RODRENVEX-679410 format. One record per residue (C-alpha): residue number from 1; x, y, z. Coordinates in steps of 0.001 Angstrom, whole numbers, plus 524288, in hexadecimal, padded with zeros to 5 digits. Layout:
// RODRENVEX-679410
+-----+-------+-------+-------+
!   n !     x !     y !     z !
+-----+-------+-------+-------+
! NUM !     X !     Y !     Z !
...
+-----+-------+-------+-------+
//
This chain:
// RODRENVEX-679410
+-----+-------+-------+-------+
!   n !     x !     y !     z !
+-----+-------+-------+-------+
!   1 ! E3BC3 ! 1246F ! 2B4B6 !
!   2 ! E31F3 ! 11D92 ! 2ABF7 !
!   3 ! E3574 ! 118C4 ! 29E5C !
!   4 ! E2C7E ! 12324 ! 2987E !
!   5 ! E33C5 ! 12DFE ! 29FA0 !
!   6 ! E40DE ! 12868 ! 29B5D !
!   7 ! E3C24 ! 1278D ! 28D39 !
!   8 ! E3730 ! 1358E ! 28D78 !
!   9 ! E4402 ! 13A41 ! 29332 !
!  10 ! E4B9C ! 133A6 ! 28838 !
!  11 ! E4297 ! 13A24 ! 27E5B !
!  12 ! E4502 ! 1477B ! 2844C !
!  13 ! E53C7 ! 14575 ! 28456 !
!  14 ! E5356 ! 141AA ! 27601 !
!  15 ! E4A07 ! 14C65 ! 2719A !
!  16 ! E51AD ! 1570D ! 27894 !
!  17 ! E5EA4 ! 15148 ! 273EE !
!  18 ! E641E ! 150D7 ! 281B4 !
!  19 ! E70B8 ! 149A6 ! 2847D !
!  20 ! E6C80 ! 141A5 ! 2903A !
!  21 ! E7347 ! 134DD ! 28D12 !
!  22 ! E7504 ! 130C2 ! 29B43 !
!  23 ! E66AE ! 13310 ! 29DED !
!  24 ! E6270 ! 12B9B ! 291C3 !
!  25 ! E6A93 ! 11FDA ! 29596 !
!  26 ! E658A ! 12091 ! 2A38B !
!  27 ! E5761 ! 12104 ! 29EF0 !
!  28 ! E59ED ! 11586 ! 2960C !
!  29 ! E6078 ! 10CFA ! 2A030 !
!  30 ! E5785 ! 110BE ! 2AB5B !
!  31 ! E4A41 ! 110B7 ! 2A4AB !
!  32 ! E48B6 ! 10F01 ! 29603 !
!  33 ! E511B ! 102E1 ! 293CC !
!  34 ! E475B ! 0FB6D ! 29C2C !
!  35 ! E3B8F ! 100A6 ! 294C5 !
!  36 ! E3F5C ! 0FFD2 ! 28678 !
!  37 ! E32CA ! 0F8B5 ! 28294 !
!  38 ! E2A9E ! 103EC ! 287A6 !
!  39 ! E316E ! 10D71 ! 27E7D !
!  40 ! E2BFD ! 106FD ! 27245 !
!  41 ! E321B ! 10B7A ! 2657B !
!  42 ! E37D6 ! 116FF ! 26CD2 !
!  43 ! E41F0 ! 10DC5 ! 27273 !
!  44 ! E4A5A ! 10EAB ! 2661D !
!  45 ! E4BD4 ! 11D64 ! 2676D !
!  46 ! E4F44 ! 11B5F ! 275B1 !
!  47 ! E5998 ! 11142 ! 2722A !
!  48 ! E5FF2 ! 11AF0 ! 268E6 !
!  49 ! E5FE0 ! 125EC ! 272E9 !
!  50 ! E6521 ! 11D1F ! 27DAD !
!  51 ! E6FBE ! 117CE ! 274A9 !
!  52 ! E7525 ! 12565 ! 271D0 !
!  53 ! E7462 ! 1293C ! 2802B !
!  54 ! E7B3F ! 11CA8 ! 28438 !
!  55 ! E864E ! 11F77 ! 27A9E !
!  56 ! E8797 ! 12CF5 ! 28089 !
!  57 ! E88AF ! 126D5 ! 28E12 !
!  58 ! E920D ! 11C12 ! 289A6 !
!  59 ! E87D5 ! 111B6 ! 28CAA !
!  60 ! E8B01 ! 10915 ! 28124 !
!  61 ! E83C0 ! 0FD98 ! 28700 !
!  62 ! E76FE ! 10510 ! 285C1 !
!  63 ! E79F9 ! 10AEA ! 27866 !
!  64 ! E7DCA ! 0FDBB ! 27297 !
!  65 ! E713A ! 0F783 ! 27783 !
!  66 ! E6913 ! 1029A ! 271B0 !
!  67 ! E6FCF ! 1011F ! 26483 !
!  68 ! E6DB7 ! 0F26F ! 264D8 !
!  69 ! E5F27 ! 0F40A ! 26739 !
!  70 ! E5DC8 ! 0FEBF ! 25D00 !
!  71 ! E654C ! 0F6F8 ! 252DE !
!  72 ! E5C90 ! 0EB2A ! 25506 !
!  73 ! E5092 ! 0F3A5 ! 25275 !
!  74 ! E5659 ! 0FC2B ! 2478D !
!  75 ! E6133 ! 0F41A ! 24128 !
!  76 ! E6324 ! 0FD24 ! 2357C !
!  77 ! E61F8 ! 10A3C ! 23C5D !
!  78 ! E6CE4 ! 11412 ! 239F0 !
!  79 ! E69AB ! 11A83 ! 246F4 !
!  80 ! E6C00 ! 10DC5 ! 24E2C !
!  81 ! E7885 ! 10B50 ! 24699 !
!  82 ! E7D24 ! 118E0 ! 24A2E !
!  83 ! E7AA6 ! 115DD ! 2587F !
!  84 ! E827C ! 1095E ! 256D1 !
!  85 ! E8D75 ! 11181 ! 25101 !
!  86 ! E8D27 ! 11A8B ! 25CBE !
!  87 ! E8E9B ! 10E9E ! 2657E !
!  88 ! E9A7A ! 10A95 ! 25D99 !
!  89 ! EA012 ! 1183F ! 25F9D !
!  90 ! E9DE0 ! 11709 ! 26E37 !
!  91 ! EA542 ! 10A24 ! 26DE4 !
!  92 ! EB07B ! 110A8 ! 266BC !
!  93 ! EAE0B ! 1089E ! 25A7B !
!  94 ! EAF56 ! 1143D ! 25183 !
!  95 ! EB2C0 ! 10CC0 ! 2452A !
!  96 ! EA674 ! 10473 ! 24665 !
!  97 ! E9E52 ! 11090 ! 248FE !
!  98 ! EA424 ! 1178A ! 23D31 !
!  99 ! EA0D2 ! 10C13 ! 23463 !
! 100 ! E92E5 ! 10C22 ! 23960 !
! 101 ! E9124 ! 11AC7 ! 23754 !
! 102 ! E975C ! 11A39 ! 229D2 !
! 103 ! E8DEB ! 10F84 ! 225F9 !
! 104 ! E8285 ! 117CA ! 22ACF !
! 105 ! E86E0 ! 123F3 ! 2236C !
! 106 ! E8952 ! 11BF4 ! 21728 !
! 107 ! E7B80 ! 116AB ! 217DE !
! 108 ! E75EA ! 12435 ! 21A68 !
! 109 ! E7DDC ! 13035 ! 216A6 !
! 110 ! E7479 ! 138E8 ! 21E49 !
! 111 ! E777C ! 131ED ! 22B15 !
! 112 ! E7D62 ! 13DC9 ! 231CE !
! 113 ! E7DD3 ! 13796 ! 23F4A !
! 114 ! E86A4 ! 12C6F ! 23B0B !
! 115 ! E8FCF ! 135F3 ! 23438 !
! 116 ! E906C ! 13DFD ! 240A5 !
! 117 ! E93BA ! 131CD ! 24876 !
! 118 ! E9F29 ! 12F7B ! 23F2D !
! 119 ! EA402 ! 13D3D ! 241EB !
! 120 ! EA23F ! 13B15 ! 25085 !
! 121 ! EAADF ! 12F04 ! 24FCE !
! 122 ! EB582 ! 136AF ! 248C4 !
! 123 ! EB4F7 ! 140DD ! 25398 !
! 124 ! EB5B8 ! 13655 ! 25DF9 !
! 125 ! EC1CE ! 130E5 ! 25735 !
! 126 ! EC75D ! 13EC9 ! 256BB !
! 127 ! EC7F4 ! 13E5A ! 247F2 !
! 128 ! EC3BF ! 14C81 ! 24721 !
! 129 ! EC853 ! 14EFB ! 23937 !
! 130 ! EC0E0 ! 14310 ! 2346F !
! 131 ! EB4F2 ! 147A6 ! 23BF6 !
! 132 ! EB602 ! 15506 ! 23585 !
! 133 ! EB6F5 ! 14EC7 ! 22817 !
! 134 ! EAB31 ! 14609 ! 22A9B !
! 135 ! EA317 ! 1512A ! 2303F !
! 136 ! EA6A5 ! 15A46 ! 2250D !
! 137 ! EA228 ! 14FF4 ! 21B6C !
! 138 ! E95A2 ! 14E37 ! 22346 !
! 139 ! E92AD ! 15CCF ! 222A5 !
! 140 ! E93D2 ! 15CD3 ! 213D3 !
! 141 ! E8715 ! 15536 ! 213F5 !
! 142 ! E8099 ! 15A07 ! 22079 !
! 143 ! E83E2 ! 1687E ! 2205C !
! 144 ! E78CE ! 16C6D ! 2297B !
! 145 ! E7D47 ! 163D5 ! 234C0 !
! 146 ! E80D4 ! 16E1A ! 23ED1 !
! 147 ! E85C4 ! 16444 ! 248BF !
! 148 ! E8F72 ! 15F6C ! 23E97 !
! 149 ! E9477 ! 16D3B ! 23BE6 !
! 150 ! E9665 ! 16F81 ! 24A76 !
! 151 ! E9D67 ! 1628A ! 24BF0 !
! 152 ! EA667 ! 1663D ! 240B1 !
! 153 ! EA92B ! 17327 ! 2478F !
! 154 ! EADF3 ! 16BF2 ! 2539E !
! 155 ! EB625 ! 16275 ! 24BA2 !
! 156 ! EBCF1 ! 16D9F ! 24482 !
! 157 ! EBF22 ! 174B0 ! 25163 !
! 158 ! EC534 ! 16855 ! 256E2 !
! 159 ! ECEA1 ! 1688C ! 24B66 !
! 160 ! ED0CF ! 1773C ! 24D7D !
! 161 ! ECB9E ! 17A08 ! 23FE0 !
! 162 ! EC3FF ! 18616 ! 243F0 !
! 163 ! EC20F ! 18B74 ! 23635 !
! 164 ! EBA2A ! 17F8D ! 23226 !
! 165 ! EB35F ! 17F41 ! 23F52 !
! 166 ! EAF58 ! 18D53 ! 23CFC !
! 167 ! EA99C ! 189D9 ! 22FBB !
! 168 ! EA1B4 ! 17EA0 ! 23593 !
! 169 ! E9CA8 ! 18759 ! 24075 !
! 170 ! E9847 ! 19146 ! 23659 !
! 171 ! E9052 ! 18689 ! 22FCA !
! 172 ! E898B ! 183DB ! 23CB2 !
! 173 ! E86F6 ! 1925E ! 23EE1 !
! 174 ! E807A ! 1939D ! 23197 !
! 175 ! E7613 ! 18A02 ! 235E6 !
! 176 ! E74EB ! 18EE9 ! 243F0 !
! 177 ! E7845 ! 19D75 ! 2444C !
! 178 ! E710D ! 19F8A ! 25123 !
! 179 ! E7812 ! 1951B ! 25907 !
! 180 ! E8095 ! 19C4D ! 262E4 !
! 181 ! E8929 ! 19064 ! 26552 !
! 182 ! E8C74 ! 18F9B ! 256E0 !
! 183 ! E90B8 ! 19DE6 ! 256D2 !
! 184 ! E98C7 ! 19B83 ! 2630A !
! 185 ! E9F9F ! 18FA3 ! 25D4A !
! 186 ! EA268 ! 196C4 ! 25093 !
! 187 ! EA81D ! 1A217 ! 25853 !
! 188 ! EB0E0 ! 198E5 ! 26015 !
! 189 ! EB637 ! 1930C ! 25392 !
! 190 ! EB8C8 ! 1A049 ! 24D56 !
! 191 ! EBFA0 ! 1A4B9 ! 259C4 !
! 192 ! EC817 ! 19888 ! 2595E !
! 193 ! ECC41 ! 19C2A ! 24B88 !
! 194 ! ED1B2 ! 1A8F6 ! 250C2 !
! 195 ! ED481 ! 1B590 ! 24992 !
! 196 ! ECD64 ! 1C28B ! 249DA !
! 197 ! EC29A ! 1BF1D ! 24030 !
! 198 ! EBFAC ! 1B1F4 ! 24659 !
! 199 ! EBF05 ! 1B7A1 ! 25408 !
! 200 ! EB650 ! 1C29B ! 24F17 !
! 201 ! EAD3A ! 1B875 ! 24914 !
! 202 ! EADC7 ! 1B097 ! 255B3 !
! 203 ! EA9BC ! 1BC79 ! 25DA8 !
! 204 ! E9E3B ! 1BEB7 ! 25469 !
! 205 ! E994A ! 1B0D5 ! 255FF !
! 206 ! E9B76 ! 1B098 ! 264AE !
! 207 ! E931D ! 1BCDF ! 26500 !
! 208 ! E88C0 ! 1B64E ! 25C98 !
! 209 ! E8892 ! 1AAB5 ! 265D7 !
! 210 ! E8673 ! 1B400 ! 27144 !
! 211 ! E7BBC ! 1BB0A ! 269CA !
! 212 ! E74B3 ! 1AE1D ! 2679F !
! 213 ! E7703 ! 1A97D ! 27597 !
! 214 ! E7A90 ! 1B45E ! 27F17 !
! 215 ! E7F87 ! 1AB30 ! 28994 !
! 216 ! E88CF ! 1A375 ! 28105 !
! 217 ! E946B ! 1A4D8 ! 28A2E !
! 218 ! E9E6E ! 19EEE ! 280ED !
! 219 ! E9A91 ! 1A890 ! 2764E !
! 220 ! E9BBE ! 1B3E8 ! 27FE3 !
! 221 ! EA97B ! 1AF99 ! 28393 !
! 222 ! EAC85 ! 1AE4E ! 2751C !
! 223 ! EA7E4 ! 1BC2F ! 272D6 !
! 224 ! EB0BB ! 1C105 ! 27DC6 !
! 225 ! EBCB2 ! 1BA12 ! 27871 !
! 226 ! EBA92 ! 1BE11 ! 26A44 !
! 227 ! EB6E8 ! 1CC14 ! 26D7E !
! 228 ! EC2CB ! 1CDC8 ! 2765B !
! 229 ! ECB9D ! 1C905 ! 26B61 !
! 230 ! EC55E ! 1D19D ! 26102 !
! 231 ! EC555 ! 1DD8B ! 269F5 !
! 232 ! ED447 ! 1DDB9 ! 26A2C !
! 233 ! ED6C6 ! 1D8AE ! 25C78 !
! 234 ! EDF28 ! 1E16D ! 253F1 !
! 235 ! ED77D ! 1DCB1 ! 2481F !
! 236 ! ECAD0 ! 1E282 ! 24D47 !
! 237 ! EC6A5 ! 1F079 ! 24AFC !
! 238 ! EC536 ! 1F983 ! 25696 !
! 239 ! EB672 ! 1F89F ! 25589 !
! 240 ! EB6D0 ! 1E9C3 ! 25517 !
! 241 ! EBF97 ! 1E964 ! 26110 !
! 242 ! EB624 ! 1F22A ! 26877 !
! 243 ! EAA93 ! 1E9E8 ! 26428 !
! 244 ! EB115 ! 1DD69 ! 268B4 !
! 245 ! EB4B0 ! 1E355 ! 275B4 !
! 246 ! EA64E ! 1E680 ! 27774 !
! 247 ! EA22E ! 1D8D0 ! 27330 !
! 248 ! EABB8 ! 1D2B0 ! 27CAE !
! 249 ! EA721 ! 1DB0E ! 287F4 !
! 250 ! E9904 ! 1D798 ! 2851A !
! 251 ! E9BFC ! 1C8FB ! 284B5 !
! 252 ! EA3F0 ! 1CA18 ! 2912D !
! 253 ! E98A7 ! 1D0E2 ! 29816 !
! 254 ! E8F67 ! 1C62D ! 2939D !
! 255 ! E9882 ! 1BBF0 ! 29949 !
! 256 ! E99B8 ! 1C347 ! 2A61D !
! 257 ! E8AE6 ! 1C418 ! 2A6F9 !
! 258 ! E8964 ! 1B5AC ! 2A3E7 !
! 259 ! E9394 ! 1B117 ! 2ADAD !
! 260 ! E8E98 ! 1BA7A ! 2B804 !
! 261 ! E8121 ! 1B471 ! 2B6FB !
! 262 ! E860F ! 1A671 ! 2B6F0 !
! 263 ! E9263 ! 1A619 ! 2BF39 !
! 264 ! E9344 ! 1B28F ! 2C730 !
! 265 ! EA0CB ! 1B78E ! 2CAA2 !
! 266 ! EA781 ! 1AB5E ! 2C58E !
! 267 ! EA12E ! 1AD33 ! 2B84C !
! 268 ! EA506 ! 1BB7C ! 2B78C !
! 269 ! EB33A ! 1B7EC ! 2B9F5 !
! 270 ! EB317 ! 1AF1D ! 2ADF4 !
! 271 ! EB108 ! 1BAAB ! 2A4DF !
! 272 ! EB8A0 ! 1C4B8 ! 2AC9C !
! 273 ! EC4F6 ! 1C2A9 ! 2A49E !
! 274 ! EBD83 ! 1C4AD ! 297EC !
! 275 ! EB7BB ! 1D153 ! 29D39 !
! 276 ! EC516 ! 1D659 ! 2A15C !
! 277 ! ECACC ! 1D2E0 ! 29413 !
! 278 ! EC03F ! 1DA4A ! 28CD5 !
! 279 ! EC1E0 ! 1E620 ! 295A1 !
! 280 ! ED057 ! 1E694 ! 29290 !
! 281 ! ECEB0 ! 1E632 ! 283C7 !
! 282 ! ED47C ! 1F223 ! 27D3B !
! 283 ! ECED8 ! 1F6C0 ! 2706F !
+-----+-------+-------+-------+
//
């Protein structure tokens, strides 16, 4: 492979936001590290990309060298300092990394990436409550950061605080009402809360996820589970029980069709128990 082909491949990986860390490191070691002068000013972008990939592959020798070269060229760059902090994290020097990120956020309150690195360190140290507190404070300023809302959802779920996780998921749904995965995750949380109303809401959002993406298998299974529960619930009206029996049968048939196409007889056996359960429901 020529150096031009290697450079173009790195560009494509970056532009398409692909996680190909092994490939990036391989291209660097095999081709580009020997042709840095030919890259011109583009070499600094390559150093940054290679540094992050090397950290992902636990190649600290490469990442440290990239940071050293970048720091020599851009001594006051917050981006370079953040990379240095990530190297400290990889070395397990969390206190040093925290001090570096705190200095960056103090110098620039809009430095969202450094604040997120602080939260990542708290997660790594399993200080989940501290991470929740820091992320909650972050969202008071950056309310439109959807990734942050989703991260807070997972932190609350880890702490089994499903009510707050539900609220955070609702915030994400407000901004992305047509994302089937968001509806599915919200439904899973409401189902975890339990109770007739929560399971009814869960069934509605599993159904919405299926409407947005017909072959969302997890949402179809969710529909089956919720509908089977609601179809025998004493809190449901007779009409609601009949409706849910019909919803469950439809979801079950969709699963049978999907598994029949993909896995043949083995796939059909995976949903056979669900089909038998729905057939035995008494309304």
